[in-house]
PyMOL Python script that loads the backbone (N, CA, C, O; Angstrom):
from pymol import cmd

cmd.read_pdbstr("""\
ATOM      1  N   MET A   1      -6.695   9.462   5.236  1.00  0.00           N
ATOM      2  CA  MET A   1      -7.056   9.613   3.835  1.00  0.00           C
ATOM      3  C   MET A   1      -7.968   8.150   3.452  1.00  0.00           C
ATOM      4  O   MET A   1      -7.861   6.986   3.840  1.00  0.00           O
ATOM      5  N   LEU A   2      -9.227   9.087   2.164  1.00  0.00           N
ATOM      6  CA  LEU A   2     -10.000   8.385   2.519  1.00  0.00           C
ATOM      7  C   LEU A   2     -10.431   8.192   0.465  1.00  0.00           C
ATOM      8  O   LEU A   2     -10.175   9.143  -0.274  1.00  0.00           O
ATOM      9  N   LEU A   3     -11.013   6.973  -0.068  1.00  0.00           N
ATOM     10  CA  LEU A   3     -10.841   7.322  -1.229  1.00  0.00           C
ATOM     11  C   LEU A   3     -12.142   6.636  -1.416  1.00  0.00           C
ATOM     12  O   LEU A   3     -12.278   5.473  -1.037  1.00  0.00           O
ATOM     13  N   GLU A   4     -13.391   7.490  -2.148  1.00  0.00           N
ATOM     14  CA  GLU A   4     -14.414   6.785  -2.278  1.00  0.00           C
ATOM     15  C   GLU A   4     -15.235   7.291  -4.058  1.00  0.00           C
ATOM     16  O   GLU A   4     -15.024   8.350  -4.648  1.00  0.00           O
ATOM     17  N   GLY A   5     -16.051   6.264  -4.478  1.00  0.00           N
ATOM     18  CA  GLY A   5     -16.297   6.974  -5.608  1.00  0.00           C
ATOM     19  C   GLY A   5     -17.637   6.002  -6.627  1.00  0.00           C
ATOM     20  O   GLY A   5     -17.708   4.776  -6.709  1.00  0.00           O
ATOM     21  N   PRO A   6     -18.322   6.756  -7.118  1.00  0.00           N
ATOM     22  CA  PRO A   6     -19.606   6.136  -7.545  1.00  0.00           C
ATOM     23  C   PRO A   6     -19.694   4.635  -7.627  1.00  0.00           C
ATOM     24  O   PRO A   6     -20.836   4.202  -7.468  1.00  0.00           O
ATOM     25  N   THR A   7     -18.604   3.604  -7.871  1.00  0.00           N
ATOM     26  CA  THR A   7     -18.661   2.034  -8.166  1.00  0.00           C
ATOM     27  C   THR A   7     -17.666   1.521  -6.717  1.00  0.00           C
ATOM     28  O   THR A   7     -17.555   0.421  -6.176  1.00  0.00           O
ATOM     29  N   VAL A   8     -17.192   2.544  -6.485  1.00  0.00           N
ATOM     30  CA  VAL A   8     -16.357   1.509  -4.993  1.00  0.00           C
ATOM     31  C   VAL A   8     -17.152   2.107  -3.648  1.00  0.00           C
ATOM     32  O   VAL A   8     -17.812   3.138  -3.516  1.00  0.00           O
ATOM     33  N   PHE A   9     -16.841   1.106  -2.763  1.00  0.00           N
ATOM     34  CA  PHE A   9     -16.611   0.931  -1.180  1.00  0.00           C
ATOM     35  C   PHE A   9     -15.908   2.297  -0.690  1.00  0.00           C
ATOM     36  O   PHE A   9     -14.881   2.208  -1.363  1.00  0.00           O
ATOM     37  N   ALA A  10     -15.796   3.268  -0.110  1.00  0.00           N
ATOM     38  CA  ALA A  10     -15.272   4.210   0.414  1.00  0.00           C
ATOM     39  C   ALA A  10     -14.423   3.592   1.499  1.00  0.00           C
ATOM     40  O   ALA A  10     -14.811   2.977   2.491  1.00  0.00           O
ATOM     41  N   THR A  11     -13.176   3.875   1.117  1.00  0.00           N
ATOM     42  CA  THR A  11     -12.065   2.711   1.792  1.00  0.00           C
ATOM     43  C   THR A  11     -11.240   3.974   2.729  1.00  0.00           C
ATOM     44  O   THR A  11     -10.829   5.056   2.309  1.00  0.00           O
ATOM     45  N   PRO A  12     -11.176   3.494   3.936  1.00  0.00           N
ATOM     46  CA  PRO A  12     -10.341   4.169   4.688  1.00  0.00           C
ATOM     47  C   PRO A  12      -8.489   4.100   4.906  1.00  0.00           C
ATOM     48  O   PRO A  12      -7.838   3.717   5.878  1.00  0.00           O
ATOM     49  N   TYR A  13      -8.200   4.447   4.047  1.00  0.00           N
ATOM     50  CA  TYR A  13      -6.713   4.033   3.769  1.00  0.00           C
ATOM     51  C   TYR A  13      -6.109   4.903   5.510  1.00  0.00           C
ATOM     52  O   TYR A  13      -6.316   5.959   6.110  1.00  0.00           O
ATOM     53  N   LYS A  14      -5.267   3.589   5.703  1.00  0.00           N
ATOM     54  CA  LYS A  14      -4.105   4.343   7.111  1.00  0.00           C
ATOM     55  C   LYS A  14      -2.716   4.673   6.488  1.00  0.00           C
ATOM     56  O   LYS A  14      -2.276   3.874   5.661  1.00  0.00           O
ATOM     57  N   VAL A  15      -2.149   5.533   6.736  1.00  0.00           N
ATOM     58  CA  VAL A  15      -0.708   5.604   6.625  1.00  0.00           C
ATOM     59  C   VAL A  15       0.003   5.376   8.057  1.00  0.00           C
ATOM     60  O   VAL A  15      -0.171   5.968   9.122  1.00  0.00           O
ATOM     61  N   ILE A  16       0.978   4.174   7.667  1.00  0.00           N
ATOM     62  CA  ILE A  16       0.842   3.604   9.431  1.00  0.00           C
ATOM     63  C   ILE A  16       2.198   3.456   9.268  1.00  0.00           C
ATOM     64  O   ILE A  16       2.611   2.594  10.045  1.00  0.00           O
ATOM     65  N   GLU A  17       3.353   4.088   8.363  1.00  0.00           N
ATOM     66  CA  GLU A  17       4.865   4.346   8.462  1.00  0.00           C
ATOM     67  C   GLU A  17       4.918   5.034   7.026  1.00  0.00           C
ATOM     68  O   GLU A  17       4.467   4.760   5.914  1.00  0.00           O
ATOM     69  N   THR A  18       5.811   6.227   7.672  1.00  0.00           N
ATOM     70  CA  THR A  18       6.547   7.069   6.756  1.00  0.00           C
ATOM     71  C   THR A  18       7.625   7.665   7.152  1.00  0.00           C
ATOM     72  O   THR A  18       8.022   7.870   8.299  1.00  0.00           O
ATOM     73  N   ASP A  19       8.191   7.998   5.911  1.00  0.00           N
ATOM     74  CA  ASP A  19       9.160   9.079   6.447  1.00  0.00           C
ATOM     75  C   ASP A  19       9.430  10.511   5.822  1.00  0.00           C
ATOM     76  O   ASP A  19      10.376  11.297   5.864  1.00  0.00           O
ATOM     77  N   TYR A  20       8.084  10.500   5.177  1.00  0.00           N
ATOM     78  CA  TYR A  20       7.685  11.818   4.117  1.00  0.00           C
ATOM     79  C   TYR A  20       8.652  12.403   3.349  1.00  0.00           C
ATOM     80  O   TYR A  20       8.754  13.630   3.370  1.00  0.00           O
ATOM     81  N   GLU A  21       9.482  11.642   2.577  1.00  0.00           N
ATOM     82  CA  GLU A  21      10.123  11.613   1.710  1.00  0.00           C
ATOM     83  C   GLU A  21      10.482  10.461   0.829  1.00  0.00           C
ATOM     84  O   GLU A  21      10.636  10.405  -0.391  1.00  0.00           O
ATOM     85  N   THR A  22      10.549   9.816   1.499  1.00  0.00           N
ATOM     86  CA  THR A  22      10.995   8.007   0.262  1.00  0.00           C
ATOM     87  C   THR A  22       9.863   7.434   0.431  1.00  0.00           C
ATOM     88  O   THR A  22       9.333   7.200  -0.655  1.00  0.00           O
ATOM     89  N   TYR A  23       9.273   7.113   1.289  1.00  0.00           N
ATOM     90  CA  TYR A  23       7.994   5.729   1.091  1.00  0.00           C
ATOM     91  C   TYR A  23       7.297   6.328   2.358  1.00  0.00           C
ATOM     92  O   TYR A  23       7.497   7.157   3.245  1.00  0.00           O
ATOM     93  N   SER A  24       6.135   5.210   1.824  1.00  0.00           N
ATOM     94  CA  SER A  24       5.106   5.145   2.658  1.00  0.00           C
ATOM     95  C   SER A  24       4.422   3.261   2.768  1.00  0.00           C
ATOM     96  O   SER A  24       4.243   2.307   2.011  1.00  0.00           O
ATOM     97  N   CYS A  25       4.246   3.613   4.231  1.00  0.00           N
ATOM     98  CA  CYS A  25       3.384   1.966   4.160  1.00  0.00           C
ATOM     99  C   CYS A  25       1.667   1.861   4.593  1.00  0.00           C
ATOM    100  O   CYS A  25       1.275   1.855   5.760  1.00  0.00           O
ATOM    101  N   VAL A  26       0.894   1.794   3.551  1.00  0.00           N
ATOM    102  CA  VAL A  26      -0.541   2.202   3.596  1.00  0.00           C
ATOM    103  C   VAL A  26      -1.522   0.925   3.811  1.00  0.00           C
ATOM    104  O   VAL A  26      -1.605   0.070   2.930  1.00  0.00           O
ATOM    105  N   TYR A  27      -2.147   0.848   4.832  1.00  0.00           N
ATOM    106  CA  TYR A  27      -2.825  -0.042   4.671  1.00  0.00           C
ATOM    107  C   TYR A  27      -4.572   0.395   5.309  1.00  0.00           C
ATOM    108  O   TYR A  27      -4.978   1.191   6.155  1.00  0.00           O
ATOM    109  N   ALA A  28      -5.238  -0.595   4.391  1.00  0.00           N
ATOM    110  CA  ALA A  28      -6.896  -0.557   4.718  1.00  0.00           C
ATOM    111  C   ALA A  28      -7.616  -2.135   4.844  1.00  0.00           C
ATOM    112  O   ALA A  28      -7.153  -3.172   4.369  1.00  0.00           O
ATOM    113  N   CYS A  29      -8.785  -1.991   5.569  1.00  0.00           N
ATOM    114  CA  CYS A  29      -9.242  -2.721   5.762  1.00  0.00           C
ATOM    115  C   CYS A  29     -10.571  -2.897   5.518  1.00  0.00           C
ATOM    116  O   CYS A  29     -10.846  -1.856   6.114  1.00  0.00           O
ATOM    117  N   ILE A  30     -11.837  -3.367   5.104  1.00  0.00           N
ATOM    118  CA  ILE A  30     -13.133  -3.223   5.071  1.00  0.00           C
ATOM    119  C   ILE A  30     -13.953  -4.621   5.183  1.00  0.00           C
ATOM    120  O   ILE A  30     -13.782  -5.669   4.561  1.00  0.00           O
ATOM    121  N   SER A  31     -14.828  -4.311   6.107  1.00  0.00           N
ATOM    122  CA  SER A  31     -15.907  -5.497   5.926  1.00  0.00           C
ATOM    123  C   SER A  31     -17.565  -4.500   5.979  1.00  0.00           C
ATOM    124  O   SER A  31     -17.918  -3.433   6.482  1.00  0.00           O
ATOM    125  N   PHE A  32     -18.155  -5.476   5.234  1.00  0.00           N
ATOM    126  CA  PHE A  32     -19.642  -5.024   5.206  1.00  0.00           C
ATOM    127  C   PHE A  32     -20.278  -6.774   4.879  1.00  0.00           C
ATOM    128  O   PHE A  32     -19.988  -7.535   3.956  1.00  0.00           O
ATOM    129  N   ASP A  33     -21.188  -6.960   6.005  1.00  0.00           N
ATOM    130  CA  ASP A  33     -22.041  -8.368   5.798  1.00  0.00           C
ATOM    131  C   ASP A  33     -21.033  -9.298   6.431  1.00  0.00           C
ATOM    132  O   ASP A  33     -20.282  -9.081   7.382  1.00  0.00           O
ATOM    133  N   ASN A  34     -21.237 -10.769   5.427  1.00  0.00           N
ATOM    134  CA  ASN A  34     -19.698 -11.336   6.074  1.00  0.00           C
ATOM    135  C   ASN A  34     -18.723 -11.454   4.839  1.00  0.00           C
ATOM    136  O   ASN A  34     -18.249 -12.447   4.286  1.00  0.00           O
ATOM    137  N   TYR A  35     -18.565  -9.925   4.560  1.00  0.00           N
ATOM    138  CA  TYR A  35     -17.295 -10.160   3.642  1.00  0.00           C
ATOM    139  C   TYR A  35     -16.061  -9.286   4.415  1.00  0.00           C
ATOM    140  O   TYR A  35     -16.273  -8.410   5.254  1.00  0.00           O
ATOM    141  N   LYS A  36     -15.095  -9.600   4.073  1.00  0.00           N
ATOM    142  CA  LYS A  36     -13.725  -8.842   4.167  1.00  0.00           C
ATOM    143  C   LYS A  36     -12.384  -8.772   3.781  1.00  0.00           C
ATOM    144  O   LYS A  36     -11.614  -9.731   3.833  1.00  0.00           O
ATOM    145  N   THR A  37     -12.095  -7.650   3.396  1.00  0.00           N
ATOM    146  CA  THR A  37     -10.941  -7.582   2.796  1.00  0.00           C
ATOM    147  C   THR A  37     -10.324  -6.618   3.109  1.00  0.00           C
ATOM    148  O   THR A  37     -10.858  -5.558   3.436  1.00  0.00           O
ATOM    149  N   GLU A  38      -8.543  -6.905   3.045  1.00  0.00           N
ATOM    150  CA  GLU A  38      -7.913  -6.275   3.191  1.00  0.00           C
ATOM    151  C   GLU A  38      -6.725  -5.898   2.112  1.00  0.00           C
ATOM    152  O   GLU A  38      -6.329  -6.662   1.231  1.00  0.00           O
ATOM    153  N   PHE A  39      -6.142  -4.307   2.406  1.00  0.00           N
ATOM    154  CA  PHE A  39      -5.443  -4.044   1.231  1.00  0.00           C
ATOM    155  C   PHE A  39      -4.056  -3.306   1.608  1.00  0.00           C
ATOM    156  O   PHE A  39      -4.090  -2.206   2.159  1.00  0.00           O
ATOM    157  N   ALA A  40      -2.831  -3.946   1.293  1.00  0.00           N
ATOM    158  CA  ALA A  40      -1.341  -2.985   1.561  1.00  0.00           C
ATOM    159  C   ALA A  40      -0.842  -2.598   0.688  1.00  0.00           C
ATOM    160  O   ALA A  40      -0.611  -3.347  -0.261  1.00  0.00           O
ATOM    161  N   PHE A  41      -0.528  -1.440   0.675  1.00  0.00           N
ATOM    162  CA  PHE A  41       0.156  -0.520  -0.471  1.00  0.00           C
ATOM    163  C   PHE A  41       2.116  -0.458   0.393  1.00  0.00           C
ATOM    164  O   PHE A  41       2.259  -0.377   1.613  1.00  0.00           O
ATOM    165  N   VAL A  42       3.110  -0.510  -0.423  1.00  0.00           N
ATOM    166  CA  VAL A  42       4.274   0.186  -0.302  1.00  0.00           C
ATOM    167  C   VAL A  42       4.240   0.984  -1.184  1.00  0.00           C
ATOM    168  O   VAL A  42       3.783   0.633  -2.272  1.00  0.00           O
ATOM    169  N   PHE A  43       4.518   1.759  -1.067  1.00  0.00           N
ATOM    170  CA  PHE A  43       4.468   3.704  -1.929  1.00  0.00           C
ATOM    171  C   PHE A  43       5.867   4.134  -1.848  1.00  0.00           C
ATOM    172  O   PHE A  43       6.500   4.325  -0.810  1.00  0.00           O
ATOM    173  N   SER A  44       6.199   4.239  -2.812  1.00  0.00           N
ATOM    174  CA  SER A  44       8.043   4.616  -2.993  1.00  0.00           C
ATOM    175  C   SER A  44       7.938   6.003  -3.830  1.00  0.00           C
ATOM    176  O   SER A  44       6.931   6.101  -4.531  1.00  0.00           O
ATOM    177  N   ARG A  45       8.706   6.914  -3.840  1.00  0.00           N
ATOM    178  CA  ARG A  45       9.345   8.144  -4.749  1.00  0.00           C
ATOM    179  C   ARG A  45       9.916   7.348  -5.931  1.00  0.00           C
ATOM    180  O   ARG A  45       9.620   7.921  -6.980  1.00  0.00           O
ATOM    181  N   SER A  46      10.786   5.984  -6.176  1.00  0.00           N
ATOM    182  CA  SER A  46      11.231   5.415  -6.822  1.00  0.00           C
ATOM    183  C   SER A  46      10.901   4.222  -7.419  1.00  0.00           C
ATOM    184  O   SER A  46      11.129   3.279  -6.661  1.00  0.00           O
ATOM    185  N   PRO A  47      10.511   3.943  -8.342  1.00  0.00           N
ATOM    186  CA  PRO A  47      10.142   2.653  -8.421  1.00  0.00           C
ATOM    187  C   PRO A  47      11.248   1.871  -8.533  1.00  0.00           C
ATOM    188  O   PRO A  47      11.185   0.756  -8.016  1.00  0.00           O
ATOM    189  N   GLN A  48      12.160   2.170  -9.040  1.00  0.00           N
ATOM    190  CA  GLN A  48      13.870   1.491  -9.656  1.00  0.00           C
ATOM    191  C   GLN A  48      14.667   1.340  -8.170  1.00  0.00           C
ATOM    192  O   GLN A  48      15.541   0.504  -7.941  1.00  0.00           O
ATOM    193  N   ASN A  49      14.131   2.404  -7.164  1.00  0.00           N
ATOM    194  CA  ASN A  49      15.003   2.117  -5.586  1.00  0.00           C
ATOM    195  C   ASN A  49      13.798   1.793  -4.733  1.00  0.00           C
ATOM    196  O   ASN A  49      13.266   2.722  -4.125  1.00  0.00           O
ATOM    197  N   SER A  50      13.337   0.626  -4.631  1.00  0.00           N
ATOM    198  CA  SER A  50      12.111   0.352  -3.534  1.00  0.00           C
ATOM    199  C   SER A  50      12.873  -0.349  -2.680  1.00  0.00           C
ATOM    200  O   SER A  50      12.487  -0.042  -1.552  1.00  0.00           O
ATOM    201  N   GLY A  51      13.692  -1.076  -2.618  1.00  0.00           N
ATOM    202  CA  GLY A  51      14.340  -1.989  -1.934  1.00  0.00           C
ATOM    203  C   GLY A  51      13.750  -1.811  -0.402  1.00  0.00           C
ATOM    204  O   GLY A  51      12.996  -2.512   0.274  1.00  0.00           O
ATOM    205  N   PRO A  52      14.506  -0.417  -0.127  1.00  0.00           N
ATOM    206  CA  PRO A  52      14.648   0.138   0.974  1.00  0.00           C
ATOM    207  C   PRO A  52      13.499   0.464   1.860  1.00  0.00           C
ATOM    208  O   PRO A  52      13.561   0.467   3.090  1.00  0.00           O
ATOM    209  N   ALA A  53      12.566   0.709   1.229  1.00  0.00           N
ATOM    210  CA  ALA A  53      10.973   1.146   1.167  1.00  0.00           C
ATOM    211  C   ALA A  53      10.453  -0.396   1.465  1.00  0.00           C
ATOM    212  O   ALA A  53      10.082  -0.637   2.613  1.00  0.00           O
ATOM    213  N   THR A  54      10.418  -1.266   0.646  1.00  0.00           N
ATOM    214  CA  THR A  54       9.770  -2.682   0.504  1.00  0.00           C
ATOM    215  C   THR A  54      10.638  -2.925   1.995  1.00  0.00           C
ATOM    216  O   THR A  54      10.123  -2.231   2.871  1.00  0.00           O
ATOM    217  N   GLU A  55      11.502  -3.513   2.369  1.00  0.00           N
ATOM    218  CA  GLU A  55      12.043  -3.954   3.794  1.00  0.00           C
ATOM    219  C   GLU A  55      11.260  -3.361   5.213  1.00  0.00           C
ATOM    220  O   GLU A  55      10.691  -3.941   6.139  1.00  0.00           O
ATOM    221  N   LYS A  56      11.556  -1.729   4.871  1.00  0.00           N
ATOM    222  CA  LYS A  56      10.756  -1.255   6.232  1.00  0.00           C
ATOM    223  C   LYS A  56       9.013  -1.704   5.911  1.00  0.00           C
ATOM    224  O   LYS A  56       8.359  -2.484   6.604  1.00  0.00           O
ATOM    225  N   CYS A  57       8.751  -1.314   5.253  1.00  0.00           N
ATOM    226  CA  CYS A  57       7.009  -1.751   5.041  1.00  0.00           C
ATOM    227  C   CYS A  57       6.870  -3.258   5.292  1.00  0.00           C
ATOM    228  O   CYS A  57       5.897  -3.761   5.855  1.00  0.00           O
ATOM    229  N   ALA A  58       8.053  -4.012   4.770  1.00  0.00           N
ATOM    230  CA  ALA A  58       7.477  -5.581   5.222  1.00  0.00           C
ATOM    231  C   ALA A  58       7.851  -5.835   6.946  1.00  0.00           C
ATOM    232  O   ALA A  58       7.302  -6.879   7.299  1.00  0.00           O
ATOM    233  N   ALA A  59       8.339  -5.419   7.677  1.00  0.00           N
ATOM    234  CA  ALA A  59       8.749  -5.592   8.917  1.00  0.00           C
ATOM    235  C   ALA A  59       7.351  -4.819   9.911  1.00  0.00           C
ATOM    236  O   ALA A  59       6.755  -5.077  10.957  1.00  0.00           O
ATOM    237  N   VAL A  60       7.308  -3.571   8.648  1.00  0.00           N
ATOM    238  CA  VAL A  60       5.858  -2.744   9.905  1.00  0.00           C
ATOM    239  C   VAL A  60       4.478  -3.503   9.583  1.00  0.00           C
ATOM    240  O   VAL A  60       3.476  -3.315  10.273  1.00  0.00           O
ATOM    241  N   PHE A  61       4.500  -4.240   8.651  1.00  0.00           N
ATOM    242  CA  PHE A  61       3.328  -4.859   8.109  1.00  0.00           C
ATOM    243  C   PHE A  61       3.608  -6.512   8.848  1.00  0.00           C
ATOM    244  O   PHE A  61       2.682  -7.305   9.019  1.00  0.00           O
ATOM    245  N   ASN A  62       4.340  -6.662   9.036  1.00  0.00           N
ATOM    246  CA  ASN A  62       4.406  -7.922   9.703  1.00  0.00           C
ATOM    247  C   ASN A  62       4.452  -7.859  11.157  1.00  0.00           C
ATOM    248  O   ASN A  62       3.981  -8.804  11.791  1.00  0.00           O
ATOM    249  N   ARG A  63       5.038  -6.710  11.853  1.00  0.00           N
ATOM    250  CA  ARG A  63       4.204  -6.487  13.251  1.00  0.00           C
ATOM    251  C   ARG A  63       3.153  -6.376  13.284  1.00  0.00           C
ATOM    252  O   ARG A  63       2.793  -6.998  14.283  1.00  0.00           O
ATOM    253  N   ASN A  64       1.815  -5.696  12.522  1.00  0.00           N
ATOM    254  CA  ASN A  64       0.790  -5.915  12.681  1.00  0.00           C
ATOM    255  C   ASN A  64       0.135  -6.887  12.326  1.00  0.00           C
ATOM    256  O   ASN A  64      -1.074  -6.740  12.151  1.00  0.00           O
ATOM    257  N   GLY A  65       0.596  -7.836  12.173  1.00  0.00           N
ATOM    258  CA  GLY A  65      -0.310  -8.610  11.805  1.00  0.00           C
ATOM    259  C   GLY A  65      -0.896  -9.153  10.396  1.00  0.00           C
ATOM    260  O   GLY A  65      -1.781  -9.960  10.113  1.00  0.00           O
ATOM    261  N   VAL A  66       0.004  -8.341   9.627  1.00  0.00           N
ATOM    262  CA  VAL A  66      -0.515  -8.311   7.902  1.00  0.00           C
ATOM    263  C   VAL A  66       0.821  -9.010   7.279  1.00  0.00           C
ATOM    264  O   VAL A  66       1.923  -8.464   7.312  1.00  0.00           O
ATOM    265  N   GLU A  67       0.548 -10.422   6.647  1.00  0.00           N
ATOM    266  CA  GLU A  67       1.449 -11.336   6.285  1.00  0.00           C
ATOM    267  C   GLU A  67       2.058 -10.973   5.176  1.00  0.00           C
ATOM    268  O   GLU A  67       1.666 -11.513   4.142  1.00  0.00           O
ATOM    269  N   PHE A  68       3.123 -10.014   5.097  1.00  0.00           N
ATOM    270  CA  PHE A  68       3.867  -9.647   3.745  1.00  0.00           C
ATOM    271  C   PHE A  68       4.204 -10.634   2.859  1.00  0.00           C
ATOM    272  O   PHE A  68       4.415 -10.016   1.816  1.00  0.00           O
ATOM    273  N   SER A  69       4.373 -11.753   2.659  1.00  0.00           N
ATOM    274  CA  SER A  69       4.356 -12.496   1.916  1.00  0.00           C
ATOM    275  C   SER A  69       3.967 -12.939   1.106  1.00  0.00           C
ATOM    276  O   SER A  69       4.558 -13.598   0.251  1.00  0.00           O
ATOM    277  N   LYS A  70       2.546 -12.602   1.205  1.00  0.00           N
ATOM    278  CA  LYS A  70       1.570 -12.695   0.305  1.00  0.00           C
ATOM    279  C   LYS A  70       1.388 -11.622  -0.848  1.00  0.00           C
ATOM    280  O   LYS A  70       0.771 -11.532  -1.909  1.00  0.00           O
ATOM    281  N   PHE A  71       2.094 -10.994  -0.218  1.00  0.00           N
ATOM    282  CA  PHE A  71       1.990  -9.497  -1.412  1.00  0.00           C
ATOM    283  C   PHE A  71       2.242  -9.280  -2.637  1.00  0.00           C
ATOM    284  O   PHE A  71       2.978 -10.267  -2.648  1.00  0.00           O
ATOM    285  N   GLU A  72       2.323  -8.866  -3.790  1.00  0.00           N
ATOM    286  CA  GLU A  72       2.324  -9.001  -5.371  1.00  0.00           C
ATOM    287  C   GLU A  72       3.425  -8.076  -5.633  1.00  0.00           C
ATOM    288  O   GLU A  72       3.436  -6.963  -5.108  1.00  0.00           O
ATOM    289  N   VAL A  73       4.234  -8.425  -6.318  1.00  0.00           N
ATOM    290  CA  VAL A  73       4.865  -6.852  -6.773  1.00  0.00           C
ATOM    291  C   VAL A  73       4.430  -6.135  -8.168  1.00  0.00           C
ATOM    292  O   VAL A  73       3.887  -6.766  -9.075  1.00  0.00           O
ATOM    293  N   VAL A  74       4.619  -5.254  -8.213  1.00  0.00           N
ATOM    294  CA  VAL A  74       3.757  -4.442  -9.268  1.00  0.00           C
ATOM    295  C   VAL A  74       4.589  -3.922  -9.912  1.00  0.00           C
ATOM    296  O   VAL A  74       5.124  -2.886  -9.516  1.00  0.00           O
ATOM    297  N   PRO A  75       5.006  -4.668 -11.399  1.00  0.00           N
ATOM    298  CA  PRO A  75       6.189  -4.390 -11.789  1.00  0.00           C
ATOM    299  C   PRO A  75       6.026  -2.656 -12.582  1.00  0.00           C
ATOM    300  O   PRO A  75       4.947  -2.532 -13.162  1.00  0.00           O
ATOM    301  N   HIS A  76       6.662  -1.788 -12.626  1.00  0.00           N
ATOM    302  CA  HIS A  76       6.781  -0.275 -12.992  1.00  0.00           C
ATOM    303  C   HIS A  76       7.730  -0.856 -14.729  1.00  0.00           C
ATOM    304  O   HIS A  76       8.872  -1.307 -14.821  1.00  0.00           O
ATOM    305  N   THR A  77       7.161  -0.715 -15.358  1.00  0.00           N
ATOM    306  CA  THR A  77       7.935  -0.661 -16.718  1.00  0.00           C
ATOM    307  C   THR A  77       7.575   0.675 -17.587  1.00  0.00           C
ATOM    308  O   THR A  77       6.923   1.615 -17.131  1.00  0.00           O
ATOM    309  N   ALA A  78       8.228   0.593 -19.220  1.00  0.00           N
ATOM    310  CA  ALA A  78       8.047   1.727 -19.653  1.00  0.00           C
ATOM    311  C   ALA A  78       6.854   2.367 -19.606  1.00  0.00           C
ATOM    312  O   ALA A  78       6.827   3.595 -19.521  1.00  0.00           O
ATOM    313  N   GLU A  79       5.626   1.566 -19.659  1.00  0.00           N
ATOM    314  CA  GLU A  79       4.732   1.862 -20.075  1.00  0.00           C
ATOM    315  C   GLU A  79       3.928   2.423 -19.391  1.00  0.00           C
ATOM    316  O   GLU A  79       2.853   2.908 -19.742  1.00  0.00           O
ATOM    317  N   CYS A  80       4.379   2.393 -18.406  1.00  0.00           N
ATOM    318  CA  CYS A  80       3.676   3.386 -17.204  1.00  0.00           C
ATOM    319  C   CYS A  80       4.291   4.821 -17.029  1.00  0.00           C
ATOM    320  O   CYS A  80       5.435   5.075 -16.654  1.00  0.00           O
ATOM    321  N   VAL A  81       3.013   5.963 -17.475  1.00  0.00           N
ATOM    322  CA  VAL A  81       3.722   7.149 -17.358  1.00  0.00           C
ATOM    323  C   VAL A  81       3.343   7.662 -16.130  1.00  0.00           C
ATOM    324  O   VAL A  81       2.295   7.495 -15.506  1.00  0.00           O
ATOM    325  N   TYR A  82       4.280   8.276 -15.878  1.00  0.00           N
ATOM    326  CA  TYR A  82       4.195   8.706 -14.252  1.00  0.00           C
ATOM    327  C   TYR A  82       3.796  10.715 -14.727  1.00  0.00           C
ATOM    328  O   TYR A  82       4.587  11.221 -15.523  1.00  0.00           O
ATOM    329  N   ARG A  83       3.003  11.327 -14.363  1.00  0.00           N
ATOM    330  CA  ARG A  83       2.944  12.744 -14.461  1.00  0.00           C
ATOM    331  C   ARG A  83       2.938  13.427 -13.084  1.00  0.00           C
ATOM    332  O   ARG A  83       2.288  13.040 -12.113  1.00  0.00           O
ATOM    333  N   ALA A  84       3.482  14.141 -13.115  1.00  0.00           N
ATOM    334  CA  ALA A  84       4.357  15.246 -11.996  1.00  0.00           C
ATOM    335  C   ALA A  84       2.455  16.745 -11.762  1.00  0.00           C
ATOM    336  O   ALA A  84       2.539  17.743 -11.045  1.00  0.00           O
TER     337      ALA A  84
END
""", "prot")
cmd.dss("prot")
cmd.show_as("cartoon", "prot")
cmd.util.cbc("prot")
cmd.orient("prot")
């Protein structure tokens, strides 16, 4: 999966684990000159029930050298609007 836009670096996201129905563990690494940044995400179909997805992705990221303890939770509140 490649995301790019007029004001961002093209970012090659890798789905490193998924069950194709309830969760995905996604990772990206960008290096440019002396700059390096990493992105990792836990995607779940249900924000209120992301515990199992979080646990599975934590194990996958840690096995691959991505320190899951540094992740920050993004709250999904009533202000979040999801369109299908």
